[in-house]
N, C-alpha and C positions, 0 to 999 in steps of 0.2 A: 561553592555558592555560584551557580551562573544565572545570570541577570539577563542576559538576551544572546541568542545562538541562533544560526538558519542551519537548513540540512547541509547545506555546502560544507560546513565547520565539522561534521559529524564523519568520522572513519569507523568508528566502533560503538557499538550500543549493546550494553548488558542489562537485561531486566529481568528479575525474577530468577536470578542464577542462569538465564539462559541468553545465548547471543542472539541478539535481534539483527543486527547490522553488521557485517563485515566488509570492510574496504568499499563502503558506500554502497554497497547490496544488500537490500531487503532480503533476508532468508527465511521469513515468518509468513509469507505470502506465494500461493500458486497464482502466477501471473499468468497461465494459461485457463485456470477456472476464471479467475477474476475476468478476462476479456470475455469468456464465454458468458456469463454473468450477465454484463453489463450489453453485449451484443441482443441478449435474449430481451432485455428491459428495454432496449432501444426500438427495437421490432413491436413489442407490445404497445410502446407510446405511439407509435406511426400509426396504429389502427385509429379509425373514427371511436368516438365517445357516443355509446348509446345507450 
């Protein structure tokens, strides 16, 4: 049982039989896609509210 932990303590994480984090790198997220999505949201938020 783990009471408290931070991300820096995690080297490998397995959930539902799949490796999610290996060598402290998140494998389940496409960083390029996330960055593109965030940029689009930021541009939309910059526009005046009408």
